[in-house]
C-alpha beads as a LAMMPS data file, in Angstrom:
LAMMPS data file: protein, C-alpha beads

418 atoms
417 bonds

1 atom types
1 bond types

-500.0 500.0 xlo xhi
-500.0 500.0 ylo yhi
-500.0 500.0 zlo zhi

Masses

1 110.0

Atoms # bond

1 1 1 11.047 164.524 -483.340
2 1 1 10.815 160.947 -484.617
3 1 1 9.133 158.187 -482.693
4 1 1 12.530 156.484 -482.260
5 1 1 14.094 159.577 -480.649
6 1 1 11.015 160.055 -478.456
7 1 1 11.195 156.437 -477.290
8 1 1 14.922 156.805 -476.536
9 1 1 14.318 159.985 -474.555
10 1 1 11.496 158.417 -472.585
11 1 1 13.614 155.308 -471.942
12 1 1 16.454 157.479 -470.628
13 1 1 14.072 159.299 -468.276
14 1 1 12.699 155.972 -467.066
15 1 1 16.183 154.615 -466.370
16 1 1 17.115 157.803 -464.501
17 1 1 13.915 157.604 -462.468
18 1 1 14.622 153.971 -461.599
19 1 1 18.208 154.829 -460.672
20 1 1 17.013 157.638 -458.372
21 1 1 14.448 155.264 -456.842
22 1 1 17.065 152.574 -456.220
23 1 1 19.409 155.217 -454.779
24 1 1 16.698 156.495 -452.435
25 1 1 15.821 152.953 -451.355
26 1 1 19.509 152.193 -450.751
27 1 1 19.954 155.345 -448.693
28 1 1 16.782 154.563 -446.726
29 1 1 17.970 151.010 -445.993
30 1 1 21.384 152.349 -444.937
31 1 1 19.749 154.878 -442.603
32 1 1 17.509 152.175 -441.171
33 1 1 20.536 149.940 -440.644
34 1 1 22.483 152.717 -438.925
35 1 1 19.416 153.566 -436.861
36 1 1 19.056 149.922 -435.837
37 1 1 22.710 149.755 -434.840
38 1 1 22.387 152.976 -432.843
39 1 1 19.221 151.634 -431.179
40 1 1 21.006 148.426 -430.170
41 1 1 24.004 150.401 -428.918
42 1 1 21.788 152.601 -426.753
43 1 1 20.005 149.502 -425.458
44 1 1 23.354 147.936 -424.598
45 1 1 24.331 150.951 -422.503
46 1 1 21.283 150.561 -420.284
47 1 1 21.712 147.907 -417.547
48 1 1 19.208 145.042 -417.445
49 1 1 19.133 145.089 -413.652
50 1 1 20.026 147.688 -411.060
51 1 1 20.246 147.944 -407.303
52 1 1 19.693 151.247 -405.526
53 1 1 19.541 152.240 -401.884
54 1 1 16.788 154.847 -402.214
55 1 1 14.126 155.551 -404.822
56 1 1 15.534 159.069 -405.240
57 1 1 18.495 157.398 -406.974
58 1 1 16.186 156.284 -409.775
59 1 1 16.961 159.509 -411.617
60 1 1 19.322 157.471 -413.766
61 1 1 21.878 159.179 -415.973
62 1 1 21.211 157.512 -419.319
63 1 1 21.467 160.769 -421.310
64 1 1 18.960 163.469 -422.234
65 1 1 17.475 161.417 -425.103
66 1 1 16.309 158.675 -422.753
67 1 1 13.397 159.102 -420.379
68 1 1 12.487 156.806 -417.497
69 1 1 9.163 155.952 -415.905
70 1 1 9.065 154.020 -412.645
71 1 1 6.328 151.455 -412.004
72 1 1 4.673 151.041 -409.603
73 1 1 4.637 154.704 -408.547
74 1 1 5.883 155.061 -404.975
75 1 1 6.659 158.296 -403.165
76 1 1 8.691 159.036 -400.047
77 1 1 9.726 155.433 -399.442
78 1 1 13.239 154.633 -398.249
79 1 1 15.192 151.391 -398.108
80 1 1 14.582 151.229 -394.359
81 1 1 10.843 150.777 -394.864
82 1 1 11.146 147.389 -396.516
83 1 1 13.712 144.900 -397.729
84 1 1 14.607 144.112 -401.346
85 1 1 11.506 145.524 -403.015
86 1 1 11.426 145.140 -406.795
87 1 1 10.488 147.888 -409.252
88 1 1 10.599 148.390 -412.988
89 1 1 11.916 151.355 -414.954
90 1 1 10.499 151.735 -418.453
91 1 1 13.167 153.435 -420.599
92 1 1 12.196 155.058 -423.891
93 1 1 13.836 157.200 -426.556
94 1 1 12.500 160.788 -426.447
95 1 1 9.579 159.399 -424.484
96 1 1 8.208 157.757 -427.641
97 1 1 10.223 154.680 -428.681
98 1 1 10.432 151.886 -426.066
99 1 1 14.013 150.824 -425.329
100 1 1 14.205 148.500 -422.342
101 1 1 12.563 147.555 -419.072
102 1 1 15.106 147.745 -416.241
103 1 1 14.535 145.692 -413.101
104 1 1 15.358 147.788 -410.028
105 1 1 15.888 146.290 -406.584
106 1 1 15.735 148.543 -403.561
107 1 1 18.400 147.389 -401.106
108 1 1 21.148 148.731 -398.893
109 1 1 24.867 148.780 -399.657
110 1 1 26.428 145.795 -397.941
111 1 1 29.592 146.014 -395.880
112 1 1 32.231 143.287 -395.895
113 1 1 35.833 142.650 -394.910
114 1 1 38.066 142.700 -397.968
115 1 1 40.500 139.898 -398.695
116 1 1 43.549 139.904 -400.947
117 1 1 45.497 137.139 -399.247
118 1 1 46.230 133.841 -401.064
119 1 1 44.377 130.727 -399.903
120 1 1 44.903 127.039 -400.557
121 1 1 41.908 125.278 -402.100
122 1 1 41.042 121.593 -401.805
123 1 1 37.823 120.320 -403.412
124 1 1 36.382 116.840 -403.626
125 1 1 34.059 116.113 -406.531
126 1 1 30.459 115.052 -405.938
127 1 1 30.956 111.598 -407.416
128 1 1 33.950 110.369 -409.436
129 1 1 34.481 112.639 -412.450
130 1 1 35.088 110.974 -415.815
131 1 1 37.706 112.922 -417.771
132 1 1 38.125 110.479 -420.668
133 1 1 38.474 106.889 -421.835
134 1 1 41.565 104.890 -422.753
135 1 1 42.834 101.760 -424.495
136 1 1 43.427 98.569 -422.483
137 1 1 45.772 95.785 -423.591
138 1 1 43.935 92.543 -422.907
139 1 1 45.352 89.229 -421.712
140 1 1 45.177 88.070 -425.350
141 1 1 47.532 90.871 -426.445
142 1 1 44.818 92.781 -428.309
143 1 1 43.818 96.394 -427.621
144 1 1 40.341 97.226 -426.317
145 1 1 38.507 100.427 -425.373
146 1 1 35.580 99.135 -423.314
147 1 1 34.302 102.501 -422.023
148 1 1 34.176 104.230 -425.402
149 1 1 30.626 105.407 -426.249
150 1 1 29.495 104.185 -422.811
151 1 1 30.686 106.992 -420.540
152 1 1 31.422 110.590 -421.501
153 1 1 33.806 113.269 -420.208
154 1 1 31.894 115.197 -417.572
155 1 1 29.951 112.184 -416.266
156 1 1 30.058 111.499 -412.522
157 1 1 30.196 107.847 -411.417
158 1 1 28.053 107.369 -408.313
159 1 1 27.696 103.570 -408.003
160 1 1 29.198 100.340 -409.329
161 1 1 26.700 97.482 -409.476
162 1 1 24.439 99.584 -407.221
163 1 1 27.172 99.945 -404.593
164 1 1 28.045 103.532 -403.648
165 1 1 31.646 104.649 -404.059
166 1 1 33.494 107.480 -402.319
167 1 1 36.752 107.899 -404.246
168 1 1 38.665 106.697 -407.278
169 1 1 40.651 104.188 -405.201
170 1 1 37.431 102.440 -404.228
171 1 1 36.242 102.570 -407.865
172 1 1 39.468 100.961 -409.098
173 1 1 39.304 98.180 -406.487
174 1 1 35.662 97.340 -407.270
175 1 1 36.344 97.102 -411.001
176 1 1 39.635 95.224 -410.630
177 1 1 38.300 92.568 -408.254
178 1 1 34.931 91.920 -409.814
179 1 1 34.247 88.653 -411.678
180 1 1 34.566 88.726 -415.441
181 1 1 31.505 90.220 -417.126
182 1 1 29.421 93.344 -417.257
183 1 1 29.335 96.267 -414.853
184 1 1 26.330 98.460 -414.185
185 1 1 27.485 102.018 -413.582
186 1 1 25.184 104.628 -412.079
187 1 1 26.086 108.021 -413.555
188 1 1 25.017 111.625 -413.155
189 1 1 25.083 113.165 -416.639
190 1 1 24.085 116.817 -416.984
191 1 1 22.018 116.570 -413.820
192 1 1 20.212 113.370 -414.826
193 1 1 20.778 109.971 -413.149
194 1 1 21.295 107.166 -415.692
195 1 1 22.501 103.538 -415.653
196 1 1 24.896 102.132 -418.258
197 1 1 26.287 98.660 -418.951
198 1 1 30.037 98.239 -419.471
199 1 1 31.955 95.070 -420.412
200 1 1 35.318 95.040 -418.650
201 1 1 38.532 93.608 -420.125
202 1 1 40.834 91.114 -418.438
203 1 1 44.352 92.569 -418.435
204 1 1 47.674 90.686 -418.522
205 1 1 47.852 90.678 -414.695
206 1 1 44.458 88.971 -414.458
207 1 1 42.578 92.018 -413.157
208 1 1 39.505 93.535 -414.790
209 1 1 39.855 97.015 -416.278
210 1 1 37.299 99.475 -417.650
211 1 1 39.557 101.967 -419.432
212 1 1 38.155 105.089 -417.730
213 1 1 40.276 108.069 -416.700
214 1 1 38.813 109.665 -413.571
215 1 1 39.404 112.404 -410.991
216 1 1 37.933 112.789 -407.517
217 1 1 39.535 116.008 -406.219
218 1 1 41.372 119.158 -407.223
219 1 1 43.769 121.524 -405.457
220 1 1 45.164 124.952 -406.181
221 1 1 45.904 128.480 -405.032
222 1 1 43.526 131.422 -405.332
223 1 1 42.793 134.719 -403.612
224 1 1 40.154 135.571 -401.022
225 1 1 37.805 138.375 -402.123
226 1 1 35.627 139.141 -399.091
227 1 1 34.185 137.924 -395.803
228 1 1 30.773 138.994 -394.553
229 1 1 30.272 140.001 -390.901
230 1 1 28.494 136.648 -390.467
231 1 1 31.630 134.741 -391.531
232 1 1 30.691 133.813 -395.094
233 1 1 33.448 134.166 -397.678
234 1 1 33.729 134.564 -401.433
235 1 1 36.891 133.921 -403.447
236 1 1 38.291 133.553 -406.986
237 1 1 35.562 135.494 -408.828
238 1 1 35.110 132.535 -411.164
239 1 1 34.260 128.881 -410.753
240 1 1 36.709 125.966 -410.681
241 1 1 36.525 124.015 -413.938
242 1 1 38.119 120.648 -414.590
243 1 1 41.348 121.167 -416.536
244 1 1 40.609 118.284 -418.914
245 1 1 36.879 118.551 -419.596
246 1 1 36.489 122.307 -419.109
247 1 1 33.258 121.707 -417.167
248 1 1 32.433 123.410 -413.877
249 1 1 33.211 120.886 -411.156
250 1 1 30.257 119.548 -409.188
251 1 1 31.744 119.569 -405.746
252 1 1 31.094 117.793 -402.490
253 1 1 33.285 118.681 -399.538
254 1 1 35.934 121.373 -399.776
255 1 1 38.398 123.140 -397.490
256 1 1 40.331 126.418 -397.432
257 1 1 43.873 126.179 -396.086
258 1 1 46.725 128.499 -395.269
259 1 1 49.237 128.770 -398.071
260 1 1 52.662 130.324 -398.474
261 1 1 53.724 131.785 -401.824
262 1 1 57.205 130.497 -402.642
263 1 1 57.709 131.749 -406.165
264 1 1 56.240 134.173 -408.698
265 1 1 56.516 133.319 -412.371
266 1 1 56.320 136.678 -414.107
267 1 1 53.764 137.029 -416.884
268 1 1 54.971 137.614 -420.435
269 1 1 53.296 138.188 -423.792
270 1 1 51.552 134.946 -424.764
271 1 1 52.609 133.226 -421.530
272 1 1 50.606 134.030 -418.368
273 1 1 52.522 134.068 -415.104
274 1 1 51.670 132.090 -411.998
275 1 1 51.901 132.114 -408.217
276 1 1 53.317 128.875 -406.860
277 1 1 53.411 127.903 -403.229
278 1 1 52.835 125.225 -400.641
279 1 1 49.484 124.331 -399.094
280 1 1 49.699 122.906 -395.589
281 1 1 47.020 120.225 -395.258
282 1 1 46.826 120.217 -391.459
283 1 1 43.878 120.739 -389.121
284 1 1 45.490 123.762 -387.456
285 1 1 45.999 125.418 -390.863
286 1 1 42.339 125.263 -391.937
287 1 1 40.697 128.592 -392.838
288 1 1 37.182 127.362 -393.546
289 1 1 34.825 125.094 -395.484
290 1 1 33.943 125.442 -399.182
291 1 1 30.205 124.913 -399.684
292 1 1 29.613 126.145 -403.248
293 1 1 31.505 126.161 -406.536
294 1 1 29.648 128.578 -408.838
295 1 1 30.473 130.328 -412.119
296 1 1 31.076 133.540 -410.121
297 1 1 33.414 132.054 -407.497
298 1 1 33.720 129.671 -404.571
299 1 1 31.791 130.333 -401.368
300 1 1 31.557 128.966 -397.870
301 1 1 32.106 129.684 -394.190
302 1 1 35.382 130.657 -392.548
303 1 1 36.839 130.773 -389.060
304 1 1 38.124 133.686 -386.981
305 1 1 41.681 132.909 -388.024
306 1 1 40.943 133.960 -391.597
307 1 1 38.803 136.911 -390.501
308 1 1 41.751 138.223 -388.486
309 1 1 43.906 138.151 -391.630
310 1 1 41.679 140.821 -393.249
311 1 1 42.596 143.497 -390.716
312 1 1 39.073 143.785 -389.322
313 1 1 37.893 146.890 -391.195
314 1 1 34.482 146.800 -392.883
315 1 1 34.284 148.307 -396.373
316 1 1 31.118 149.331 -398.213
317 1 1 30.380 147.522 -401.478
318 1 1 29.338 149.305 -404.675
319 1 1 26.447 148.659 -407.043
320 1 1 27.568 147.926 -410.598
321 1 1 26.211 151.231 -411.972
322 1 1 28.509 153.056 -409.529
323 1 1 31.627 151.555 -411.114
324 1 1 33.274 153.984 -413.531
325 1 1 36.238 154.147 -415.843
326 1 1 39.303 155.604 -414.193
327 1 1 41.652 154.983 -411.300
328 1 1 41.167 152.115 -408.856
329 1 1 43.298 149.674 -406.863
330 1 1 43.572 145.920 -406.483
331 1 1 44.438 144.522 -403.058
332 1 1 46.914 141.660 -403.042
333 1 1 49.439 139.936 -400.790
334 1 1 51.658 138.488 -403.516
335 1 1 54.736 139.644 -401.581
336 1 1 53.385 138.467 -398.213
337 1 1 51.856 141.800 -397.172
338 1 1 48.414 143.122 -398.067
339 1 1 49.068 146.047 -400.407
340 1 1 46.929 148.219 -402.674
341 1 1 48.269 148.451 -406.234
342 1 1 47.104 151.096 -408.721
343 1 1 45.105 150.038 -411.762
344 1 1 43.087 151.802 -414.437
345 1 1 39.567 150.635 -415.241
346 1 1 39.328 151.024 -419.000
347 1 1 35.844 149.634 -419.641
348 1 1 32.680 148.894 -417.652
349 1 1 30.285 146.330 -419.155
350 1 1 27.087 146.339 -417.103
351 1 1 25.319 143.995 -419.545
352 1 1 28.171 141.588 -420.265
353 1 1 26.695 138.084 -420.546
354 1 1 29.907 136.577 -419.196
355 1 1 29.653 137.885 -415.632
356 1 1 33.354 137.153 -415.050
357 1 1 34.269 139.868 -417.587
358 1 1 32.171 142.870 -416.565
359 1 1 35.215 145.030 -415.733
360 1 1 38.246 145.568 -417.970
361 1 1 41.339 146.847 -416.163
362 1 1 45.042 147.519 -416.632
363 1 1 47.731 147.398 -413.959
364 1 1 49.647 150.703 -413.836
365 1 1 51.536 150.252 -410.550
366 1 1 55.247 149.774 -411.269
367 1 1 55.729 147.777 -408.050
368 1 1 53.322 145.067 -409.137
369 1 1 54.487 145.158 -412.765
370 1 1 58.072 144.578 -411.671
371 1 1 57.091 141.631 -409.443
372 1 1 54.495 139.847 -411.565
373 1 1 54.254 141.611 -414.921
374 1 1 50.666 142.485 -414.007
375 1 1 48.063 139.797 -413.347
376 1 1 49.114 136.182 -412.896
377 1 1 47.340 132.910 -412.175
378 1 1 46.608 132.676 -408.473
379 1 1 45.581 136.343 -408.243
380 1 1 41.998 135.521 -409.263
381 1 1 39.741 136.905 -406.563
382 1 1 41.949 139.891 -405.698
383 1 1 39.577 142.657 -404.530
384 1 1 39.140 145.745 -406.736
385 1 1 38.408 148.971 -404.851
386 1 1 37.395 152.375 -406.193
387 1 1 36.585 155.531 -404.199
388 1 1 36.934 153.506 -400.998
389 1 1 34.309 150.925 -402.023
390 1 1 34.723 147.276 -402.976
391 1 1 33.530 147.101 -406.596
392 1 1 34.679 143.672 -407.790
393 1 1 37.396 141.059 -408.082
394 1 1 40.076 140.160 -410.625
395 1 1 39.135 137.076 -412.680
396 1 1 41.270 136.678 -415.814
397 1 1 44.450 137.934 -417.457
398 1 1 44.875 138.852 -421.126
399 1 1 47.150 136.159 -422.547
400 1 1 48.801 138.609 -424.944
401 1 1 49.222 141.387 -422.350
402 1 1 49.647 140.348 -418.714
403 1 1 49.192 143.945 -417.524
404 1 1 45.528 143.761 -418.584
405 1 1 42.685 141.599 -417.382
406 1 1 39.037 141.197 -416.496
407 1 1 37.076 141.533 -413.288
408 1 1 33.628 140.642 -411.957
409 1 1 31.227 143.056 -410.249
410 1 1 31.084 142.437 -406.514
411 1 1 27.263 142.427 -406.544
412 1 1 27.340 139.309 -408.752
413 1 1 29.421 137.516 -406.131
414 1 1 27.364 138.774 -403.186
415 1 1 24.188 137.293 -404.710
416 1 1 25.551 133.851 -403.808
417 1 1 25.633 134.611 -400.072
418 1 1 22.274 136.403 -399.752

Bonds

1 1 1 2
2 1 2 3
3 1 3 4
4 1 4 5
5 1 5 6
6 1 6 7
7 1 7 8
8 1 8 9
9 1 9 10
10 1 10 11
11 1 11 12
12 1 12 13
13 1 13 14
14 1 14 15
15 1 15 16
16 1 16 17
17 1 17 18
18 1 18 19
19 1 19 20
20 1 20 21
21 1 21 22
22 1 22 23
23 1 23 24
24 1 24 25
25 1 25 26
26 1 26 27
27 1 27 28
28 1 28 29
29 1 29 30
30 1 30 31
31 1 31 32
32 1 32 33
33 1 33 34
34 1 34 35
35 1 35 36
36 1 36 37
37 1 37 38
38 1 38 39
39 1 39 40
40 1 40 41
41 1 41 42
42 1 42 43
43 1 43 44
44 1 44 45
45 1 45 46
46 1 46 47
47 1 47 48
48 1 48 49
49 1 49 50
50 1 50 51
51 1 51 52
52 1 52 53
53 1 53 54
54 1 54 55
55 1 55 56
56 1 56 57
57 1 57 58
58 1 58 59
59 1 59 60
60 1 60 61
61 1 61 62
62 1 62 63
63 1 63 64
64 1 64 65
65 1 65 66
66 1 66 67
67 1 67 68
68 1 68 69
69 1 69 70
70 1 70 71
71 1 71 72
72 1 72 73
73 1 73 74
74 1 74 75
75 1 75 76
76 1 76 77
77 1 77 78
78 1 78 79
79 1 79 80
80 1 80 81
81 1 81 82
82 1 82 83
83 1 83 84
84 1 84 85
85 1 85 86
86 1 86 87
87 1 87 88
88 1 88 89
89 1 89 90
90 1 90 91
91 1 91 92
92 1 92 93
93 1 93 94
94 1 94 95
95 1 95 96
96 1 96 97
97 1 97 98
98 1 98 99
99 1 99 100
100 1 100 101
101 1 101 102
102 1 102 103
103 1 103 104
104 1 104 105
105 1 105 106
106 1 106 107
107 1 107 108
108 1 108 109
109 1 109 110
110 1 110 111
111 1 111 112
112 1 112 113
113 1 113 114
114 1 114 115
115 1 115 116
116 1 116 117
117 1 117 118
118 1 118 119
119 1 119 120
120 1 120 121
121 1 121 122
122 1 122 123
123 1 123 124
124 1 124 125
125 1 125 126
126 1 126 127
127 1 127 128
128 1 128 129
129 1 129 130
130 1 130 131
131 1 131 132
132 1 132 133
133 1 133 134
134 1 134 135
135 1 135 136
136 1 136 137
137 1 137 138
138 1 138 139
139 1 139 140
140 1 140 141
141 1 141 142
142 1 142 143
143 1 143 144
144 1 144 145
145 1 145 146
146 1 146 147
147 1 147 148
148 1 148 149
149 1 149 150
150 1 150 151
151 1 151 152
152 1 152 153
153 1 153 154
154 1 154 155
155 1 155 156
156 1 156 157
157 1 157 158
158 1 158 159
159 1 159 160
160 1 160 161
161 1 161 162
162 1 162 163
163 1 163 164
164 1 164 165
165 1 165 166
166 1 166 167
167 1 167 168
168 1 168 169
169 1 169 170
170 1 170 171
171 1 171 172
172 1 172 173
173 1 173 174
174 1 174 175
175 1 175 176
176 1 176 177
177 1 177 178
178 1 178 179
179 1 179 180
180 1 180 181
181 1 181 182
182 1 182 183
183 1 183 184
184 1 184 185
185 1 185 186
186 1 186 187
187 1 187 188
188 1 188 189
189 1 189 190
190 1 190 191
191 1 191 192
192 1 192 193
193 1 193 194
194 1 194 195
195 1 195 196
196 1 196 197
197 1 197 198
198 1 198 199
199 1 199 200
200 1 200 201
201 1 201 202
202 1 202 203
203 1 203 204
204 1 204 205
205 1 205 206
206 1 206 207
207 1 207 208
208 1 208 209
209 1 209 210
210 1 210 211
211 1 211 212
212 1 212 213
213 1 213 214
214 1 214 215
215 1 215 216
216 1 216 217
217 1 217 218
218 1 218 219
219 1 219 220
220 1 220 221
221 1 221 222
222 1 222 223
223 1 223 224
224 1 224 225
225 1 225 226
226 1 226 227
227 1 227 228
228 1 228 229
229 1 229 230
230 1 230 231
231 1 231 232
232 1 232 233
233 1 233 234
234 1 234 235
235 1 235 236
236 1 236 237
237 1 237 238
238 1 238 239
239 1 239 240
240 1 240 241
241 1 241 242
242 1 242 243
243 1 243 244
244 1 244 245
245 1 245 246
246 1 246 247
247 1 247 248
248 1 248 249
249 1 249 250
250 1 250 251
251 1 251 252
252 1 252 253
253 1 253 254
254 1 254 255
255 1 255 256
256 1 256 257
257 1 257 258
258 1 258 259
259 1 259 260
260 1 260 261
261 1 261 262
262 1 262 263
263 1 263 264
264 1 264 265
265 1 265 266
266 1 266 267
267 1 267 268
268 1 268 269
269 1 269 270
270 1 270 271
271 1 271 272
272 1 272 273
273 1 273 274
274 1 274 275
275 1 275 276
276 1 276 277
277 1 277 278
278 1 278 279
279 1 279 280
280 1 280 281
281 1 281 282
282 1 282 283
283 1 283 284
284 1 284 285
285 1 285 286
286 1 286 287
287 1 287 288
288 1 288 289
289 1 289 290
290 1 290 291
291 1 291 292
292 1 292 293
293 1 293 294
294 1 294 295
295 1 295 296
296 1 296 297
297 1 297 298
298 1 298 299
299 1 299 300
300 1 300 301
301 1 301 302
302 1 302 303
303 1 303 304
304 1 304 305
305 1 305 306
306 1 306 307
307 1 307 308
308 1 308 309
309 1 309 310
310 1 310 311
311 1 311 312
312 1 312 313
313 1 313 314
314 1 314 315
315 1 315 316
316 1 316 317
317 1 317 318
318 1 318 319
319 1 319 320
320 1 320 321
321 1 321 322
322 1 322 323
323 1 323 324
324 1 324 325
325 1 325 326
326 1 326 327
327 1 327 328
328 1 328 329
329 1 329 330
330 1 330 331
331 1 331 332
332 1 332 333
333 1 333 334
334 1 334 335
335 1 335 336
336 1 336 337
337 1 337 338
338 1 338 339
339 1 339 340
340 1 340 341
341 1 341 342
342 1 342 343
343 1 343 344
344 1 344 345
345 1 345 346
346 1 346 347
347 1 347 348
348 1 348 349
349 1 349 350
350 1 350 351
351 1 351 352
352 1 352 353
353 1 353 354
354 1 354 355
355 1 355 356
356 1 356 357
357 1 357 358
358 1 358 359
359 1 359 360
360 1 360 361
361 1 361 362
362 1 362 363
363 1 363 364
364 1 364 365
365 1 365 366
366 1 366 367
367 1 367 368
368 1 368 369
369 1 369 370
370 1 370 371
371 1 371 372
372 1 372 373
373 1 373 374
374 1 374 375
375 1 375 376
376 1 376 377
377 1 377 378
378 1 378 379
379 1 379 380
380 1 380 381
381 1 381 382
382 1 382 383
383 1 383 384
384 1 384 385
385 1 385 386
386 1 386 387
387 1 387 388
388 1 388 389
389 1 389 390
390 1 390 391
391 1 391 392
392 1 392 393
393 1 393 394
394 1 394 395
395 1 395 396
396 1 396 397
397 1 397 398
398 1 398 399
399 1 399 400
400 1 400 401
401 1 401 402
402 1 402 403
403 1 403 404
404 1 404 405
405 1 405 406
406 1 406 407
407 1 407 408
408 1 408 409
409 1 409 410
410 1 410 411
411 1 411 412
412 1 412 413
413 1 413 414
414 1 414 415
415 1 415 416
416 1 416 417
417 1 417 418
């Protein structure tokens, strides 16, 4: 065999060996990638935080591949022996590969009165909310935008020239009647107090204008979720955001009122429906005071009038790990009477970062579908019950399918009243 043929043969073997090596490396990387995806998927199925009523319940059903070790080790201790004791569960794959540390809180199932009835909501902002800036036509006929780059949407105006203001009417009067020149505005911006200087513009009528669009209150209709035996309520299942800025409203005083549903706009594909009604702003129609506006709902204290509306029967609440896919009901008074409507829970997301979307559900009850098309605006906060326990509240509707929507776990809402 000639040297040339030998070299060609050896070169072919080398290329084949390299090809096999690259193939093996590719297969190994693919297996590692699939293994990493499987590892992340298994991690995602394990809750970050759990509540249980007894340590015996710590035999968690994560599958036979996953083992759990509780620390610290405690034996024969029940929830009655102490309150809200924290533990950790170390989860590992086959007892070898660490997966996740689960925080476990030992606590009792709470009992509450379930809601379902619509409520009128009135909230005053904590300061005057800036929603935007605008153009002012000056006395000279030219256009000005004095507040641009000075204030921002989401700012709260607290003072004008170091004088406190209570509402937008007072703000407008102070700006309009002030002498020509600069204003000093005290603002709360992302939790920080700052002072800014703003040059006003003299308008054609001789008044001074700042070109700031503001809001000092908001109103609407939502649904009550629960009332505790102590008279604390939770509603909506999500916070109230400003419609223009999209920011969660920083609220001052707020009130719950009686409301009467006058019309139901049925939900359609791409066009969510809505409950519309009248809120009676009278002292004898007050249900309670709103004290908190949080991402998981609105909370406060209510009177006996609202408690009587619930029917007076306490219902046990469920821990999130007890919620399962399958049949459930939502309680609503869209037709004026508290009624349970059948739904199907299609997905449970214990680790969903957006707490308002931990439960995925679909309305299957033909009565509700014929009235509303499923879930409509104003039904946020409607209690979700499964196996006789309160498990959560309706929060959002799918825009493209009004029969489907999201819910929040009730334990996320109850954390705000503990």
